VEXKOL-227487 format. One line per field, with one value per atom (N, C-alpha, C): residue number from 0; residue in three letters; x negated, y, z negated. Coordinates in steps of 0.1 Angstrom, whole numbers, plus 5000, padded with zeros to 4 digits. Atoms other than C-alpha are relative to their C-alpha. Layout:
# VEXKOL-227487
n = (NUM|...)
res = (ala|...)
x = (X|...)
y = (Y|...)
z = (Z|...)
This chain:
# VEXKOL-227487
n = (0|0|0|1|1|1|2|2|2|3|3|3|4|4|4|5|5|5|6|6|6|7|7|7|8|8|8|9|9|9|10|10|10|11|11|11|12|12|12|13|13|13|14|14|14|15|15|15|16|16|16|17|17|17|18|18|18|19|19|19|20|20|20|21|21|21|22|22|22|23|23|23|24|24|24|25|25|25|26|26|26|27|27|27|28|28|28|29|29|29|30|30|30|31|31|31|32|32|32|33|33|33|34|34|34|35|35|35|36|36|36|37|37|37|38|38|38|39|39|39|40|40|40|41|41|41|42|42|42|43|43|43|44|44|44|45|45|45|46|46|46|47|47|47|48|48|48|49|49|49|50|50|50|51|51|51|52|52|52|53|53|53|54|54|54|55|55|55|56|56|56|57|57|57|58|58|58|59|59|59|60|60|60|61|61|61|62|62|62|63|63|63|64|64|64|65|65|65|66|66|66|67|67|67|68|68|68|69|69|69|70|70|70|71|71|71|72|72|72|73|73|73|74|74|74|75|75|75|76|76|76|77|77|77|78|78|78|79|79|79|80|80|80|81|81|81|82|82|82|83|83|83|84|84|84|85|85|85|86|86|86|87|87|87|88|88|88|89|89|89|90|90|90|91|91|91|92|92|92|93|93|93|94|94|94|95|95|95|96|96|96|97|97|97|98|98|98|99|99|99|100|100|100|101|101|101)
res = (unk|unk|unk|unk|unk|unk|unk|unk|unk|unk|unk|unk|unk|unk|unk|unk|unk|unk|unk|unk|unk|unk|unk|unk|unk|unk|unk|unk|unk|unk|unk|unk|unk|unk|unk|unk|unk|unk|unk|unk|unk|unk|unk|unk|unk|unk|unk|unk|unk|unk|unk|unk|unk|unk|unk|unk|unk|unk|unk|unk|unk|unk|unk|unk|unk|unk|unk|unk|unk|unk|unk|unk|unk|unk|unk|unk|unk|unk|unk|unk|unk|unk|unk|unk|unk|unk|unk|unk|unk|unk|unk|unk|unk|unk|unk|unk|unk|unk|unk|unk|unk|unk|unk|unk|unk|unk|unk|unk|unk|unk|unk|unk|unk|unk|unk|unk|unk|unk|unk|unk|unk|unk|unk|unk|unk|unk|unk|unk|unk|unk|unk|unk|unk|unk|unk|unk|unk|unk|unk|unk|unk|unk|unk|unk|unk|unk|unk|unk|unk|unk|unk|unk|unk|unk|unk|unk|unk|unk|unk|unk|unk|unk|unk|unk|unk|unk|unk|unk|unk|unk|unk|unk|unk|unk|unk|unk|unk|unk|unk|unk|unk|unk|unk|unk|unk|unk|unk|unk|unk|unk|unk|unk|unk|unk|unk|unk|unk|unk|unk|unk|unk|unk|unk|unk|unk|unk|unk|unk|unk|unk|unk|unk|unk|unk|unk|unk|unk|unk|unk|unk|unk|unk|unk|unk|unk|unk|unk|unk|unk|unk|unk|unk|unk|unk|unk|unk|unk|unk|unk|unk|unk|unk|unk|unk|unk|unk|unk|unk|unk|unk|unk|unk|unk|unk|unk|unk|unk|unk|unk|unk|unk|unk|unk|unk|unk|unk|unk|unk|unk|unk|unk|unk|unk|unk|unk|unk|unk|unk|unk|unk|unk|unk|unk|unk|unk|unk|unk|unk|unk|unk|unk|unk|unk|unk|unk|unk|unk|unk|unk|unk|unk|unk|unk|unk|unk|unk)
x = (4991|5000|4991|5008|4987|5005|4996|4988|5013|4987|5019|5011|4989|5038|5005|4996|5040|4990|5008|5026|4998|5003|5009|4994|5006|5003|4989|5011|4970|5004|4997|4974|4992|4987|4984|5011|4990|5002|5009|4990|5028|5013|4987|5065|5002|4998|5065|4991|5008|5036|5005|4994|5053|5011|4989|5083|4994|5006|5060|4995|5004|5047|5011|4989|5081|5008|4991|5096|5002|5000|5088|5007|4994|5105|5015|4985|5139|5006|4993|5165|4996|5004|5151|4986|5013|5117|4989|5009|5101|4998|5001|5095|5010|4990|5119|4994|5006|5101|5009|4990|5133|5000|4999|5130|4990|5011|5098|5005|4995|5118|5015|4985|5154|5005|4994|5158|4993|5006|5136|5011|4990|5156|5013|4989|5181|4997|5002|5187|4997|5004|5173|5011|4990|5198|4994|5007|5171|4995|5005|5164|4985|5015|5127|4993|5006|5121|5003|4998|5117|5000|5000|5125|4988|5012|5092|4988|5011|5071|4997|5003|5052|5007|4994|5069|5015|4986|5104|5008|4993|5116|4999|5001|5102|5008|4992|5119|5015|4986|5152|5003|4998|5148|5002|4999|5142|5011|4988|5169|5013|4987|5196|5001|4999|5187|5001|4998|5190|4987|5013|5153|4996|5004|5146|5012|4990|5168|4994|5005|5165|4996|5005|5145|5008|4992|5166|5014|4986|5203|5007|4993|5215|4997|5004|5195|5000|5001|5194|4986|5014|5156|4994|5006|5136|4986|5013|5103|4989|5008|5081|4985|5014|5048|4999|5000|5058|4996|5003|5049|5012|4989|5068|4997|5002|5073|4997|5002|5061|5012|4988|5096|5007|4995|5107|4993|5008|5078|5004|4996|5088|5014|4987|5124|4999|5002|5113|4995|5006|5092|5011|4989|5122|5010|4991|5144|4995|5007|5119|5001|5000|5118|5015|4986|5157|5003|4998|5157|4994|5007|5132|5007|4993|5154|5012|4988|5184|4998)
y = (4988|5000|5012|4988|5034|5011|4990|5065|5007|4994|5078|4990|5010|5047|4991|5009|5030|4990|5011|4997|5001|4999|5000|4987|5011|4969|5004|4997|4969|4992|5007|4961|4987|5002|4935|4997|5003|4932|5012|4990|4958|4993|5007|4951|4990|5009|4936|4988|5011|4914|4991|5008|4904|4991|5008|4893|4988|5011|4873|4989|5010|4854|4991|5008|4841|4993|5004|4833|4985|5014|4796|4992|5008|4786|4998|5003|4769|5000|5000|4768|4988|5011|4734|5001|4998|4748|4995|5005|4732|5010|4991|4746|4996|5001|4751|5006|4995|4754|5008|4992|4768|5015|4986|4800|5008|4992|4810|5007|4995|4817|5003|4998|4821|5013|4987|4858|5005|4995|4861|5002|4997|4878|5007|4993|4893|5015|4986|4930|5003|4996|4948|5009|4992|4962|5012|4989|4986|5009|4991|5018|5001|4999|5017|4987|5013|4981|4994|5005|4970|4984|5015|4934|4993|5006|4929|5000|4999|4935|4986|5014|4904|4996|5003|4906|5001|4998|4912|4988|5012|4876|4998|5002|4875|5010|4990|4907|4996|5004|4894|4988|5012|4861|5005|4996|4878|5010|4991|4905|4992|5008|4880|4990|5009|4858|5008|4991|4888|5001|4999|4887|5015|4986|4922|5008|4992|4951|5012|4988|4983|5010|4991|5009|5013|4988|5038|4997|5005|5029|5010|4990|5062|4999|5001|5058|4986|5014|5020|4996|5003|5021|4990|5010|4991|5006|4994|5011|4989|5012|4980|5004|4997|4999|5010|4991|5020|4994|5006|5016|4993|5007|4993|5003|4997|5004|4987|5012|4980|4993|5006|4975|4992|5007|4966|4988|5012|4942|4989|5010|4924|4994|5005|4922|4991|5008|4908|4986|5012|4882|4991|5007|4873|4994|5005|4870|4988|5012|4846|4988|5011|4825|4994|5005|4823|4993|5007|4813|4986|5013|4785|4990|5009|4771|4994|5005|4766|4987)
z = (5000|5000|5000|4999|5009|4990|5009|4987|5002|4997|5005|4997|5004|4992|5011|4988|5026|5002|4996|5037|5015|4986|5071|5005|4994|5091|5009|4991|5110|5013|4987|5147|5001|4995|5158|4990|5010|5125|4997|5001|5131|4999|5001|5128|5011|4988|5163|4998|5003|5152|4989|5011|5120|5005|4993|5141|5007|4992|5163|4992|5009|5133|4996|5006|5123|5011|4990|5157|5002|4998|5157|4989|5011|5125|5002|4998|5126|4986|5013|5098|4992|5008|5088|4995|5005|5080|5010|4990|5111|5011|4989|5145|5011|4990|5173|5013|4988|5207|5009|4992|5223|4995|5005|5201|5008|4993|5220|5013|4987|5251|5000|5001|5239|5006|4996|5247|5013|4988|5278|5011|4990|5305|4994|5006|5280|4999|5002|5278|4986|5014|5248|4994|5007|5223|4993|5007|5210|5011|4990|5230|5001|5000|5221|5002|4998|5229|5013|4986|5265|4999|5000|5272|5006|4995|5290|4991|5010|5259|4995|5004|5247|4987|5012|5213|5000|4999|5225|4995|5004|5221|4985|5014|5186|4992|5007|5176|5000|4999|5189|4991|5009|5170|4985|5014|5136|4998|5003|5141|5001|4999|5152|4988|5012|5122|4987|5012|5098|4992|5007|5088|5000|4998|5101|5007|4994|5113|5006|4995|5132|4989|5011|5112|5000|4999|5124|5004|4998|5120|5009|4992|5136|5015|4985|5169|5005|4996|5168|5004|4996|5173|4990|5008|5160|4995|5003|5159|4998|5001|5166|4996|5003|5162|4988|5011|5132|4987|5013|5095|4994|5007|5072|4985|5015|5035|4993|5008|5009|4995|5004|4997|5012|4989|5032|5004|4997|5037|4990|5010|5005|5003|4996|5017|5012|4988|5050|4996|5005|5032|4993|5007|5010|5010|4989|5041|5007|4993|5057|4991|5010|5025|5000|5000|5025|5012|4988|5061|5000|5000|5055|4990|5010|5026|5007|4994|5049|5007)
């Protein structure tokens, strides 16, 4: 955590990278190879996230599973390269743990 109270991931460990780390986990705690390509070719629901970005599919997996959500609710932006607060990082980790229990 930085003095400003925010947790900054170092590239490639930004929110998009964090999403990428979780994309292969299924609800059973194993891996689901279908998740790696599930959203390829889908339109992006986020105005700041192009569907041709390497981490697009991973962002879609974690947002549709409720692990992460748009950072700016009013604009709907995901802000994949922005900072993540320490509290939000802990919430994301907790959500991942909950998904792995199912």
